[in-house]
Every structure is written in C-alpha cells, then in structure tokens.
PyMOL Python script that loads the backbone (N, CA, C, O; Angstrom):
from pymol import cmd

cmd.read_pdbstr("""\
ATOM      1  N   MET A   1       0.721  -1.076   0.003  1.00  0.00           N
ATOM      2  CA  MET A   1       0.003  -0.193   0.317  1.00  0.00           C
ATOM      3  C   MET A   1       0.637   1.207   0.290  1.00  0.00           C
ATOM      4  O   MET A   1       1.329   1.461   1.276  1.00  0.00           O
ATOM      5  N   THR A   2       0.534   2.176  -0.656  1.00  0.00           N
ATOM      6  CA  THR A   2       1.244   3.485  -0.923  1.00  0.00           C
ATOM      7  C   THR A   2       0.159   4.810  -0.516  1.00  0.00           C
ATOM      8  O   THR A   2      -1.055   4.647  -0.397  1.00  0.00           O
ATOM      9  N   ARG A   3       0.617   5.676  -0.396  1.00  0.00           N
ATOM     10  CA  ARG A   3       0.052   6.786   0.134  1.00  0.00           C
ATOM     11  C   ARG A   3       0.474   7.952  -0.621  1.00  0.00           C
ATOM     12  O   ARG A   3       1.505   8.339  -0.070  1.00  0.00           O
ATOM     13  N   LEU A   4       0.087   9.021  -2.012  1.00  0.00           N
ATOM     14  CA  LEU A   4       0.907   9.702  -2.948  1.00  0.00           C
ATOM     15  C   LEU A   4      -0.082  10.837  -2.171  1.00  0.00           C
ATOM     16  O   LEU A   4      -1.262  11.064  -1.902  1.00  0.00           O
ATOM     17  N   LEU A   5       1.344  11.404  -2.006  1.00  0.00           N
ATOM     18  CA  LEU A   5       0.731  13.109  -0.995  1.00  0.00           C
ATOM     19  C   LEU A   5       0.460  14.048  -2.476  1.00  0.00           C
ATOM     20  O   LEU A   5       1.057  14.171  -3.545  1.00  0.00           O
ATOM     21  N   GLY A   6      -0.718  14.578  -1.896  1.00  0.00           N
ATOM     22  CA  GLY A   6      -1.153  15.516  -2.986  1.00  0.00           C
ATOM     23  C   GLY A   6      -0.530  16.797  -3.232  1.00  0.00           C
ATOM     24  O   GLY A   6      -0.550  17.361  -4.326  1.00  0.00           O
ATOM     25  N   GLN A   7       0.193  17.375  -1.868  1.00  0.00           N
ATOM     26  CA  GLN A   7       0.419  18.902  -1.850  1.00  0.00           C
ATOM     27  C   GLN A   7       2.249  18.538  -1.913  1.00  0.00           C
ATOM     28  O   GLN A   7       2.832  19.594  -2.158  1.00  0.00           O
ATOM     29  N   GLN A   8       2.872  17.795  -1.816  1.00  0.00           N
ATOM     30  CA  GLN A   8       4.207  16.787  -1.648  1.00  0.00           C
ATOM     31  C   GLN A   8       4.715  18.094  -0.803  1.00  0.00           C
ATOM     32  O   GLN A   8       5.292  19.025  -1.367  1.00  0.00           O
ATOM     33  N   PRO A   9       4.516  18.082   0.243  1.00  0.00           N
ATOM     34  CA  PRO A   9       5.257  18.908   1.239  1.00  0.00           C
ATOM     35  C   PRO A   9       6.754  19.292   1.094  1.00  0.00           C
ATOM     36  O   PRO A   9       7.556  18.504   0.594  1.00  0.00           O
ATOM     37  N   ARG A  10       7.109  20.505   1.538  1.00  0.00           N
ATOM     38  CA  ARG A  10       8.472  20.762   1.708  1.00  0.00           C
ATOM     39  C   ARG A  10       9.442  20.056   2.945  1.00  0.00           C
ATOM     40  O   ARG A  10       9.128  20.215   4.125  1.00  0.00           O
ATOM     41  N   ILE A  11      10.459  19.388   2.609  1.00  0.00           N
ATOM     42  CA  ILE A  11      10.900  18.820   4.047  1.00  0.00           C
ATOM     43  C   ILE A  11      12.362  18.851   3.853  1.00  0.00           C
ATOM     44  O   ILE A  11      12.916  18.857   2.754  1.00  0.00           O
ATOM     45  N   GLU A  12      12.961  18.871   5.031  1.00  0.00           N
ATOM     46  CA  GLU A  12      14.489  18.814   4.860  1.00  0.00           C
ATOM     47  C   GLU A  12      15.118  17.839   5.168  1.00  0.00           C
ATOM     48  O   GLU A  12      14.882  17.024   6.059  1.00  0.00           O
ATOM     49  N   VAL A  13      16.561  17.916   3.902  1.00  0.00           N
ATOM     50  CA  VAL A  13      17.116  16.727   4.029  1.00  0.00           C
ATOM     51  C   VAL A  13      19.080  16.774   4.672  1.00  0.00           C
ATOM     52  O   VAL A  13      20.017  17.351   4.119  1.00  0.00           O
ATOM     53  N   ASP A  14      19.094  16.218   5.539  1.00  0.00           N
ATOM     54  CA  ASP A  14      20.681  16.356   5.818  1.00  0.00           C
ATOM     55  C   ASP A  14      21.581  15.412   4.707  1.00  0.00           C
ATOM     56  O   ASP A  14      21.616  14.237   5.072  1.00  0.00           O
ATOM     57  N   LEU A  15      22.086  15.592   3.827  1.00  0.00           N
ATOM     58  CA  LEU A  15      22.893  15.271   2.641  1.00  0.00           C
ATOM     59  C   LEU A  15      24.210  14.216   2.884  1.00  0.00           C
ATOM     60  O   LEU A  15      24.455  14.014   4.074  1.00  0.00           O
ATOM     61  N   ASP A  16      24.898  13.669   2.116  1.00  0.00           N
ATOM     62  CA  ASP A  16      26.009  13.541   2.607  1.00  0.00           C
ATOM     63  C   ASP A  16      26.946  13.874   1.353  1.00  0.00           C
ATOM     64  O   ASP A  16      26.441  14.305   0.317  1.00  0.00           O
ATOM     65  N   PRO A  17      28.064  13.702   1.451  1.00  0.00           N
ATOM     66  CA  PRO A  17      29.576  14.943   0.569  1.00  0.00           C
ATOM     67  C   PRO A  17      28.930  15.139  -0.984  1.00  0.00           C
ATOM     68  O   PRO A  17      28.932  16.194  -1.617  1.00  0.00           O
ATOM     69  N   SER A  18      28.282  13.616  -1.504  1.00  0.00           N
ATOM     70  CA  SER A  18      28.047  13.892  -3.016  1.00  0.00           C
ATOM     71  C   SER A  18      26.520  14.015  -3.071  1.00  0.00           C
ATOM     72  O   SER A  18      26.036  13.514  -4.086  1.00  0.00           O
ATOM     73  N   GLY A  19      25.910  14.402  -2.471  1.00  0.00           N
ATOM     74  CA  GLY A  19      24.716  15.175  -2.765  1.00  0.00           C
ATOM     75  C   GLY A  19      23.069  14.212  -2.444  1.00  0.00           C
ATOM     76  O   GLY A  19      21.856  14.338  -2.610  1.00  0.00           O
ATOM     77  N   VAL A  20      23.889  13.431  -1.995  1.00  0.00           N
ATOM     78  CA  VAL A  20      22.617  11.956  -1.747  1.00  0.00           C
ATOM     79  C   VAL A  20      22.177  12.027  -0.296  1.00  0.00           C
ATOM     80  O   VAL A  20      22.968  12.027   0.647  1.00  0.00           O
ATOM     81  N   PRO A  21      20.554  12.101  -0.165  1.00  0.00           N
ATOM     82  CA  PRO A  21      20.125  11.987   1.024  1.00  0.00           C
ATOM     83  C   PRO A  21      20.665  10.783   1.770  1.00  0.00           C
ATOM     84  O   PRO A  21      20.655   9.692   1.200  1.00  0.00           O
ATOM     85  N   ARG A  22      21.265  10.933   3.344  1.00  0.00           N
ATOM     86  CA  ARG A  22      21.301  10.023   4.205  1.00  0.00           C
ATOM     87  C   ARG A  22      21.040   9.798   5.297  1.00  0.00           C
ATOM     88  O   ARG A  22      21.124   8.673   5.790  1.00  0.00           O
ATOM     89  N   THR A  23      20.657  10.849   5.920  1.00  0.00           N
ATOM     90  CA  THR A  23      20.358  11.040   6.832  1.00  0.00           C
ATOM     91  C   THR A  23      19.085  12.002   7.636  1.00  0.00           C
ATOM     92  O   THR A  23      19.117  13.225   7.502  1.00  0.00           O
ATOM     93  N   ARG A  24      18.352  11.561   8.191  1.00  0.00           N
ATOM     94  CA  ARG A  24      17.187  12.016   8.467  1.00  0.00           C
ATOM     95  C   ARG A  24      16.172  13.802   7.649  1.00  0.00           C
ATOM     96  O   ARG A  24      16.219  15.017   7.841  1.00  0.00           O
ATOM     97  N   PRO A  25      15.381  12.802   6.729  1.00  0.00           N
ATOM     98  CA  PRO A  25      14.779  13.644   6.249  1.00  0.00           C
ATOM     99  C   PRO A  25      13.523  14.246   7.714  1.00  0.00           C
ATOM    100  O   PRO A  25      12.929  13.471   8.463  1.00  0.00           O
ATOM    101  N   ARG A  26      13.437  15.609   7.745  1.00  0.00           N
ATOM    102  CA  ARG A  26      12.320  16.005   8.277  1.00  0.00           C
ATOM    103  C   ARG A  26      11.140  16.693   7.880  1.00  0.00           C
ATOM    104  O   ARG A  26      11.155  17.574   7.021  1.00  0.00           O
ATOM    105  N   TRP A  27      10.284  16.379   8.383  1.00  0.00           N
ATOM    106  CA  TRP A  27       8.882  16.967   8.027  1.00  0.00           C
ATOM    107  C   TRP A  27       8.013  16.853   9.242  1.00  0.00           C
ATOM    108  O   TRP A  27       8.064  15.990  10.119  1.00  0.00           O
ATOM    109  N   ASP A  28       7.177  17.916   9.133  1.00  0.00           N
ATOM    110  CA  ASP A  28       6.308  17.785  10.441  1.00  0.00           C
ATOM    111  C   ASP A  28       6.899  17.237  11.481  1.00  0.00           C
ATOM    112  O   ASP A  28       6.526  16.199  12.028  1.00  0.00           O
ATOM    113  N   GLY A  29       8.097  18.090  11.878  1.00  0.00           N
ATOM    114  CA  GLY A  29       8.351  17.563  13.474  1.00  0.00           C
ATOM    115  C   GLY A  29       9.033  16.269  13.407  1.00  0.00           C
ATOM    116  O   GLY A  29       9.755  16.083  14.387  1.00  0.00           O
ATOM    117  N   TRP A  30       9.027  15.469  12.685  1.00  0.00           N
ATOM    118  CA  TRP A  30       9.734  14.178  12.774  1.00  0.00           C
ATOM    119  C   TRP A  30      10.833  13.619  11.405  1.00  0.00           C
ATOM    120  O   TRP A  30      10.905  14.024  10.245  1.00  0.00           O
ATOM    121  N   SER A  31      11.541  12.615  12.078  1.00  0.00           N
ATOM    122  CA  SER A  31      12.440  12.359  11.223  1.00  0.00           C
ATOM    123  C   SER A  31      13.309  11.370  11.697  1.00  0.00           C
ATOM    124  O   SER A  31      13.456  11.192  12.906  1.00  0.00           O
ATOM    125  N   GLU A  32      14.017  10.575  10.678  1.00  0.00           N
ATOM    126  CA  GLU A  32      14.678   9.329  11.198  1.00  0.00           C
ATOM    127  C   GLU A  32      15.727   8.910  10.603  1.00  0.00           C
ATOM    128  O   GLU A  32      15.287   8.756   9.463  1.00  0.00           O
ATOM    129  N   PRO A  33      16.789   8.621  10.568  1.00  0.00           N
ATOM    130  CA  PRO A  33      17.990   7.964   9.253  1.00  0.00           C
ATOM    131  C   PRO A  33      17.752   7.257   8.393  1.00  0.00           C
ATOM    132  O   PRO A  33      17.228   6.156   8.562  1.00  0.00           O
ATOM    133  N   VAL A  34      18.133   7.803   7.116  1.00  0.00           N
ATOM    134  CA  VAL A  34      17.630   6.412   5.992  1.00  0.00           C
ATOM    135  C   VAL A  34      19.012   5.863   5.308  1.00  0.00           C
ATOM    136  O   VAL A  34      20.203   5.814   5.618  1.00  0.00           O
ATOM    137  N   GLU A  35      18.290   5.524   4.342  1.00  0.00           N
ATOM    138  CA  GLU A  35      19.408   4.623   3.341  1.00  0.00           C
ATOM    139  C   GLU A  35      19.043   5.147   2.118  1.00  0.00           C
ATOM    140  O   GLU A  35      17.823   5.310   2.134  1.00  0.00           O
ATOM    141  N   VAL A  36      19.486   5.462   1.143  1.00  0.00           N
ATOM    142  CA  VAL A  36      18.833   5.276  -0.559  1.00  0.00           C
ATOM    143  C   VAL A  36      18.859   3.822  -1.196  1.00  0.00           C
ATOM    144  O   VAL A  36      19.771   3.082  -1.566  1.00  0.00           O
ATOM    145  N   CYS A  37      17.253   3.711  -1.162  1.00  0.00           N
ATOM    146  CA  CYS A  37      17.356   2.666  -2.150  1.00  0.00           C
ATOM    147  C   CYS A  37      17.408   2.280  -3.442  1.00  0.00           C
ATOM    148  O   CYS A  37      17.569   1.108  -3.781  1.00  0.00           O
ATOM    149  N   ASN A  38      17.218   3.632  -4.549  1.00  0.00           N
ATOM    150  CA  ASN A  38      17.057   3.804  -5.638  1.00  0.00           C
ATOM    151  C   ASN A  38      17.149   5.061  -5.920  1.00  0.00           C
ATOM    152  O   ASN A  38      17.040   5.802  -4.944  1.00  0.00           O
ATOM    153  N   GLN A  39      17.354   5.683  -7.184  1.00  0.00           N
ATOM    154  CA  GLN A  39      17.405   7.392  -7.338  1.00  0.00           C
ATOM    155  C   GLN A  39      17.793   7.275  -9.301  1.00  0.00           C
ATOM    156  O   GLN A  39      18.555   6.592  -9.985  1.00  0.00           O
ATOM    157  N   TRP A  40      16.947   8.176  -9.529  1.00  0.00           N
ATOM    158  CA  TRP A  40      16.785   8.734 -10.499  1.00  0.00           C
ATOM    159  C   TRP A  40      16.232   9.773 -11.307  1.00  0.00           C
ATOM    160  O   TRP A  40      15.059   9.991 -11.006  1.00  0.00           O
ATOM    161  N   ARG A  41      16.701  10.540 -12.294  1.00  0.00           N
ATOM    162  CA  ARG A  41      16.316  11.839 -12.598  1.00  0.00           C
ATOM    163  C   ARG A  41      15.139  11.726 -14.203  1.00  0.00           C
ATOM    164  O   ARG A  41      14.934  10.986 -15.165  1.00  0.00           O
ATOM    165  N   ILE A  42      14.601  13.154 -13.534  1.00  0.00           N
ATOM    166  CA  ILE A  42      13.314  13.284 -15.096  1.00  0.00           C
ATOM    167  C   ILE A  42      13.896  14.917 -15.182  1.00  0.00           C
ATOM    168  O   ILE A  42      14.552  15.553 -14.356  1.00  0.00           O
ATOM    169  N   GLU A  43      13.402  15.287 -16.453  1.00  0.00           N
ATOM    170  CA  GLU A  43      13.664  16.565 -16.868  1.00  0.00           C
ATOM    171  C   GLU A  43      12.541  16.482 -18.477  1.00  0.00           C
ATOM    172  O   GLU A  43      12.734  15.905 -19.548  1.00  0.00           O
ATOM    173  N   GLU A  44      11.433  17.300 -18.007  1.00  0.00           N
ATOM    174  CA  GLU A  44      10.931  17.344 -19.247  1.00  0.00           C
ATOM    175  C   GLU A  44      10.320  18.579 -18.776  1.00  0.00           C
ATOM    176  O   GLU A  44      10.455  19.280 -17.773  1.00  0.00           O
ATOM    177  N   ALA A  45       9.356  18.626 -20.190  1.00  0.00           N
ATOM    178  CA  ALA A  45       8.294  20.140 -19.858  1.00  0.00           C
ATOM    179  C   ALA A  45       9.677  20.969 -20.609  1.00  0.00           C
ATOM    180  O   ALA A  45       9.822  21.563 -19.541  1.00  0.00           O
ATOM    181  N   TRP A  46      10.497  21.379 -21.240  1.00  0.00           N
ATOM    182  CA  TRP A  46      11.405  21.975 -21.074  1.00  0.00           C
ATOM    183  C   TRP A  46      10.654  23.838 -21.914  1.00  0.00           C
ATOM    184  O   TRP A  46      11.059  24.996 -21.806  1.00  0.00           O
ATOM    185  N   TRP A  47       9.307  23.129 -22.775  1.00  0.00           N
ATOM    186  CA  TRP A  47       9.238  24.162 -23.705  1.00  0.00           C
ATOM    187  C   TRP A  47       7.810  25.156 -22.559  1.00  0.00           C
ATOM    188  O   TRP A  47       7.332  26.237 -22.904  1.00  0.00           O
ATOM    189  N   ARG A  48       7.516  24.587 -21.568  1.00  0.00           N
ATOM    190  CA  ARG A  48       7.205  25.356 -20.332  1.00  0.00           C
ATOM    191  C   ARG A  48       7.742  25.624 -19.093  1.00  0.00           C
ATOM    192  O   ARG A  48       8.959  25.651 -18.915  1.00  0.00           O
ATOM    193  N   ARG A  49       7.074  25.789 -18.370  1.00  0.00           N
ATOM    194  CA  ARG A  49       8.168  25.804 -16.798  1.00  0.00           C
ATOM    195  C   ARG A  49       8.493  24.358 -16.753  1.00  0.00           C
ATOM    196  O   ARG A  49       7.794  23.356 -16.900  1.00  0.00           O
ATOM    197  N   PRO A  50       9.943  24.560 -16.471  1.00  0.00           N
ATOM    198  CA  PRO A  50      10.664  23.076 -16.760  1.00  0.00           C
ATOM    199  C   PRO A  50      10.444  22.584 -15.390  1.00  0.00           C
ATOM    200  O   PRO A  50      10.351  23.238 -14.351  1.00  0.00           O
ATOM    201  N   ILE A  51      10.361  20.948 -15.630  1.00  0.00           N
ATOM    202  CA  ILE A  51      10.650  20.117 -14.702  1.00  0.00           C
ATOM    203  C   ILE A  51      11.993  19.350 -14.161  1.00  0.00           C
ATOM    204  O   ILE A  51      12.224  18.370 -14.869  1.00  0.00           O
ATOM    205  N   ARG A  52      12.418  19.427 -13.688  1.00  0.00           N
ATOM    206  CA  ARG A  52      13.619  18.563 -13.173  1.00  0.00           C
ATOM    207  C   ARG A  52      14.181  18.362 -12.077  1.00  0.00           C
ATOM    208  O   ARG A  52      14.892  19.219 -11.551  1.00  0.00           O
ATOM    209  N   ARG A  53      13.823  16.535 -11.260  1.00  0.00           N
ATOM    210  CA  ARG A  53      13.816  16.685 -10.622  1.00  0.00           C
ATOM    211  C   ARG A  53      15.117  15.042 -10.359  1.00  0.00           C
ATOM    212  O   ARG A  53      15.215  14.101 -11.148  1.00  0.00           O
ATOM    213  N   ASP A  54      15.820  15.199  -9.183  1.00  0.00           N
ATOM    214  CA  ASP A  54      15.846  14.030  -8.335  1.00  0.00           C
ATOM    215  C   ASP A  54      15.701  13.325  -7.451  1.00  0.00           C
ATOM    216  O   ASP A  54      16.088  13.487  -6.293  1.00  0.00           O
ATOM    217  N   TYR A  55      14.760  11.909  -8.184  1.00  0.00           N
ATOM    218  CA  TYR A  55      13.970  11.252  -6.740  1.00  0.00           C
ATOM    219  C   TYR A  55      14.955  10.482  -6.434  1.00  0.00           C
ATOM    220  O   TYR A  55      15.877   9.965  -7.065  1.00  0.00           O
ATOM    221  N   PHE A  56      14.507  10.493  -5.040  1.00  0.00           N
ATOM    222  CA  PHE A  56      15.295   8.955  -4.357  1.00  0.00           C
ATOM    223  C   PHE A  56      14.249   8.595  -3.487  1.00  0.00           C
ATOM    224  O   PHE A  56      13.443   9.332  -2.918  1.00  0.00           O
ATOM    225  N   LYS A  57      14.409   6.837  -3.438  1.00  0.00           N
ATOM    226  CA  LYS A  57      13.624   6.031  -2.334  1.00  0.00           C
ATOM    227  C   LYS A  57      14.009   5.745  -1.354  1.00  0.00           C
ATOM    228  O   LYS A  57      14.821   4.824  -1.441  1.00  0.00           O
ATOM    229  N   VAL A  58      13.782   6.184  -0.102  1.00  0.00           N
ATOM    230  CA  VAL A  58      14.626   6.527   1.311  1.00  0.00           C
ATOM    231  C   VAL A  58      13.710   5.196   1.986  1.00  0.00           C
ATOM    232  O   VAL A  58      12.511   4.945   1.866  1.00  0.00           O
ATOM    233  N   ALA A  59      14.677   4.544   2.657  1.00  0.00           N
ATOM    234  CA  ALA A  59      14.536   3.508   4.141  1.00  0.00           C
ATOM    235  C   ALA A  59      14.972   3.706   4.895  1.00  0.00           C
ATOM    236  O   ALA A  59      16.175   3.951   4.981  1.00  0.00           O
ATOM    237  N   GLY A  60      14.034   3.681   5.931  1.00  0.00           N
ATOM    238  CA  GLY A  60      14.693   3.996   7.534  1.00  0.00           C
ATOM    239  C   GLY A  60      13.725   2.789   8.479  1.00  0.00           C
ATOM    240  O   GLY A  60      12.730   2.224   8.024  1.00  0.00           O
ATOM    241  N   PRO A  61      14.162   2.623   9.554  1.00  0.00           N
ATOM    242  CA  PRO A  61      13.757   2.082  10.460  1.00  0.00           C
ATOM    243  C   PRO A  61      11.902   1.680  10.310  1.00  0.00           C
ATOM    244  O   PRO A  61      11.332   0.676  10.736  1.00  0.00           O
ATOM    245  N   ARG A  62      11.371   2.735   9.638  1.00  0.00           N
ATOM    246  CA  ARG A  62       9.757   2.834  10.066  1.00  0.00           C
ATOM    247  C   ARG A  62       9.189   3.415   8.661  1.00  0.00           C
ATOM    248  O   ARG A  62       8.054   3.393   8.186  1.00  0.00           O
ATOM    249  N   LEU A  63      10.286   3.890   8.227  1.00  0.00           N
ATOM    250  CA  LEU A  63       9.822   4.702   6.855  1.00  0.00           C
ATOM    251  C   LEU A  63      10.350   4.349   5.670  1.00  0.00           C
ATOM    252  O   LEU A  63      11.574   4.223   5.713  1.00  0.00           O
ATOM    253  N   LEU A  64       9.783   4.119   4.489  1.00  0.00           N
ATOM    254  CA  LEU A  64       9.897   3.610   3.016  1.00  0.00           C
ATOM    255  C   LEU A  64       8.969   4.738   2.275  1.00  0.00           C
ATOM    256  O   LEU A  64       7.792   4.551   1.967  1.00  0.00           O
ATOM    257  N   ALA A  65       9.669   5.883   2.055  1.00  0.00           N
ATOM    258  CA  ALA A  65       9.127   6.906   1.030  1.00  0.00           C
ATOM    259  C   ALA A  65      10.000   7.503  -0.230  1.00  0.00           C
ATOM    260  O   ALA A  65      11.213   7.362  -0.390  1.00  0.00           O
ATOM    261  N   LEU A  66       9.306   8.033  -0.877  1.00  0.00           N
ATOM    262  CA  LEU A  66       9.867   8.533  -2.133  1.00  0.00           C
ATOM    263  C   LEU A  66       9.692  10.135  -2.001  1.00  0.00           C
ATOM    264  O   LEU A  66       8.706  10.859  -1.865  1.00  0.00           O
ATOM    265  N   VAL A  67      11.135  10.379  -2.105  1.00  0.00           N
ATOM    266  CA  VAL A  67      11.594  12.185  -1.668  1.00  0.00           C
ATOM    267  C   VAL A  67      12.161  12.573  -2.974  1.00  0.00           C
ATOM    268  O   VAL A  67      12.692  11.780  -3.751  1.00  0.00           O
ATOM    269  N   TYR A  68      12.013  13.888  -3.177  1.00  0.00           N
ATOM    270  CA  TYR A  68      12.872  14.290  -4.503  1.00  0.00           C
ATOM    271  C   TYR A  68      13.492  15.895  -4.436  1.00  0.00           C
ATOM    272  O   TYR A  68      12.651  16.765  -4.209  1.00  0.00           O
ATOM    273  N   ARG A  69      14.740  16.277  -4.599  1.00  0.00           N
ATOM    274  CA  ARG A  69      14.904  17.639  -4.887  1.00  0.00           C
ATOM    275  C   ARG A  69      14.607  18.493  -6.286  1.00  0.00           C
ATOM    276  O   ARG A  69      15.022  18.368  -7.439  1.00  0.00           O
ATOM    277  N   ASP A  70      13.985  19.122  -5.846  1.00  0.00           N
ATOM    278  CA  ASP A  70      13.242  19.850  -7.010  1.00  0.00           C
ATOM    279  C   ASP A  70      14.742  20.662  -8.050  1.00  0.00           C
ATOM    280  O   ASP A  70      15.028  21.711  -7.472  1.00  0.00           O
ATOM    281  N   GLY A  71      15.419  20.512  -8.970  1.00  0.00           N
ATOM    282  CA  GLY A  71      15.898  20.898  -9.556  1.00  0.00           C
ATOM    283  C   GLY A  71      16.347  22.516 -10.123  1.00  0.00           C
ATOM    284  O   GLY A  71      17.412  23.072 -10.392  1.00  0.00           O
ATOM    285  N   VAL A  72      14.843  22.917 -10.132  1.00  0.00           N
ATOM    286  CA  VAL A  72      14.714  24.707 -10.587  1.00  0.00           C
ATOM    287  C   VAL A  72      15.237  25.264  -9.442  1.00  0.00           C
ATOM    288  O   VAL A  72      16.315  25.848  -9.332  1.00  0.00           O
ATOM    289  N   ASP A  73      13.991  24.942  -8.170  1.00  0.00           N
ATOM    290  CA  ASP A  73      14.480  25.647  -7.140  1.00  0.00           C
ATOM    291  C   ASP A  73      15.276  25.101  -5.868  1.00  0.00           C
ATOM    292  O   ASP A  73      15.587  25.763  -4.878  1.00  0.00           O
ATOM    293  N   GLY A  74      15.543  23.738  -6.109  1.00  0.00           N
ATOM    294  CA  GLY A  74      16.595  23.568  -5.404  1.00  0.00           C
ATOM    295  C   GLY A  74      15.933  23.256  -3.781  1.00  0.00           C
ATOM    296  O   GLY A  74      16.531  23.247  -2.706  1.00  0.00           O
ATOM    297  N   THR A  75      14.735  23.056  -4.025  1.00  0.00           N
ATOM    298  CA  THR A  75      14.198  22.542  -2.388  1.00  0.00           C
ATOM    299  C   THR A  75      13.479  20.880  -2.535  1.00  0.00           C
ATOM    300  O   THR A  75      13.160  20.307  -3.577  1.00  0.00           O
ATOM    301  N   TRP A  76      13.373  20.403  -1.183  1.00  0.00           N
ATOM    302  CA  TRP A  76      13.279  19.318  -1.223  1.00  0.00           C
ATOM    303  C   TRP A  76      11.915  18.930  -0.877  1.00  0.00           C
ATOM    304  O   TRP A  76      11.381  19.661  -0.043  1.00  0.00           O
ATOM    305  N   HIS A  77      10.990  17.618  -1.470  1.00  0.00           N
ATOM    306  CA  HIS A  77       9.794  17.837  -1.220  1.00  0.00           C
ATOM    307  C   HIS A  77       9.649  15.571  -0.848  1.00  0.00           C
ATOM    308  O   HIS A  77      10.344  14.656  -1.292  1.00  0.00           O
ATOM    309  N   LEU A  78       8.780  15.564  -0.163  1.00  0.00           N
ATOM    310  CA  LEU A  78       8.329  14.311   0.065  1.00  0.00           C
ATOM    311  C   LEU A  78       6.742  14.116  -0.472  1.00  0.00           C
ATOM    312  O   LEU A  78       5.728  14.512   0.104  1.00  0.00           O
ATOM    313  N   GLU A  79       6.874  13.077  -2.292  1.00  0.00           N
ATOM    314  CA  GLU A  79       5.816  12.710  -2.424  1.00  0.00           C
ATOM    315  C   GLU A  79       5.248  11.397  -2.021  1.00  0.00           C
ATOM    316  O   GLU A  79       4.026  11.369  -2.170  1.00  0.00           O
ATOM    317  N   ARG A  80       5.739  10.361  -1.582  1.00  0.00           N
ATOM    318  CA  ARG A  80       4.905   8.894  -1.563  1.00  0.00           C
ATOM    319  C   ARG A  80       5.669   8.651   0.029  1.00  0.00           C
ATOM    320  O   ARG A  80       6.738   8.902   0.587  1.00  0.00           O
ATOM    321  N   VAL A  81       4.534   8.084   0.282  1.00  0.00           N
ATOM    322  CA  VAL A  81       4.780   7.191   1.688  1.00  0.00           C
ATOM    323  C   VAL A  81       4.242   5.822   1.461  1.00  0.00           C
ATOM    324  O   VAL A  81       3.072   5.771   1.085  1.00  0.00           O
ATOM    325  N   PHE A  82       4.947   4.595   1.638  1.00  0.00           N
ATOM    326  CA  PHE A  82       4.910   3.444   1.574  1.00  0.00           C
ATOM    327  C   PHE A  82       4.322   2.599   2.817  1.00  0.00           C
ATOM    328  O   PHE A  82       4.776   2.453   3.952  1.00  0.00           O
ATOM    329  N   ASP A  83       3.728   2.343   2.509  1.00  0.00           N
ATOM    330  CA  ASP A  83       2.855   1.549   4.248  1.00  0.00           C
ATOM    331  C   ASP A  83       4.382   0.215   4.578  1.00  0.00           C
ATOM    332  O   ASP A  83       4.535  -0.703   3.772  1.00  0.00           O
ATOM    333  N   ARG A  84       4.923   0.296   5.286  1.00  0.00           N
ATOM    334  CA  ARG A  84       6.521  -0.711   5.540  1.00  0.00           C
ATOM    335  C   ARG A  84       6.126  -1.791   6.057  1.00  0.00           C
ATOM    336  O   ARG A  84       6.688  -2.865   5.841  1.00  0.00           O
ATOM    337  N   ARG A  85       4.985  -1.632   6.898  1.00  0.00           N
ATOM    338  CA  ARG A  85       4.467  -2.472   7.741  1.00  0.00           C
ATOM    339  C   ARG A  85       3.815  -3.745   6.508  1.00  0.00           C
ATOM    340  O   ARG A  85       4.046  -4.932   6.741  1.00  0.00           O
ATOM    341  N   ARG A  86       3.211  -3.439   5.550  1.00  0.00           N
ATOM    342  CA  ARG A  86       2.515  -4.019   4.400  1.00  0.00           C
ATOM    343  C   ARG A  86       3.802  -4.992   3.940  1.00  0.00           C
ATOM    344  O   ARG A  86       3.972  -6.209   3.883  1.00  0.00           O
ATOM    345  N   ILE A  87       4.648  -3.768   3.632  1.00  0.00           N
ATOM    346  CA  ILE A  87       5.863  -4.559   2.522  1.00  0.00           C
ATOM    347  C   ILE A  87       6.028  -5.431   3.166  1.00  0.00           C
ATOM    348  O   ILE A  87       5.547  -6.510   2.822  1.00  0.00           O
ATOM    349  N   ILE A  88       7.020  -5.281   4.759  1.00  0.00           N
ATOM    350  CA  ILE A  88       7.766  -6.304   5.670  1.00  0.00           C
ATOM    351  C   ILE A  88       6.937  -7.698   5.369  1.00  0.00           C
ATOM    352  O   ILE A  88       7.525  -8.771   5.235  1.00  0.00           O
ATOM    353  N   GLU A  89       5.481  -7.558   5.277  1.00  0.00           N
ATOM    354  CA  GLU A  89       5.003  -8.801   5.676  1.00  0.00           C
ATOM    355  C   GLU A  89       4.399  -9.424   4.138  1.00  0.00           C
ATOM    356  O   GLU A  89       3.637 -10.390   4.153  1.00  0.00           O
ATOM    357  N   GLU A  90       4.786  -8.822   2.923  1.00  0.00           N
ATOM    358  CA  GLU A  90       4.468  -9.626   1.698  1.00  0.00           C
ATOM    359  C   GLU A  90       5.546 -10.478   1.341  1.00  0.00           C
ATOM    360  O   GLU A  90       5.454 -11.210   0.356  1.00  0.00           O
TER     361      GLU A  90
END
""", "prot")
cmd.dss("prot")
cmd.show_as("cartoon", "prot")
cmd.util.cbc("prot")
cmd.orient("prot")
C-alpha cells in the first residue's frame, strides 16, 4: 500500500558529501535516519515551466518513502509514503 501526497510538502534533508540524502529527512517535526534504495532523474516540459527532479527512494527503521529535489528551485519534497509494515509482511 502506498500513499501519494497531493501537495508534496517541503522537507529538510541532510546530505552526504556527494549530495545524496543519507540521514534524517525532516517533515512535520518527525525524522529518522535513512538509506537510499534507488535514485533517478526526470527532466521534461522544457517548452513551458521546466521540470527537473532528482528522485530518491529512501528506507529507514519505520519509513519507506519517495523524496525528490526540485532541480529548478533546489527545494526538497516528500512525494509518496509506502506502508512499510505491509511490505515487510508480503
């Protein structure tokens, strides 16, 4: 089960020296250490407002989520939260 967040809230992310999220995305007063499971980049719509995003699927002790860095304005956002209990049970 997954929950796609409609407004994709801004989050704060601690990065390793190469710019990859490694510890403690912070959102709504909550944080935990994470590791990156997968990452990719999208770039599209250059003819209107461009979209450039670096996506990271991150996992922690209680969190499995999809976060991205907006390459246009440099902000970080939480896009999707996965139900970790359900994934572990399957």
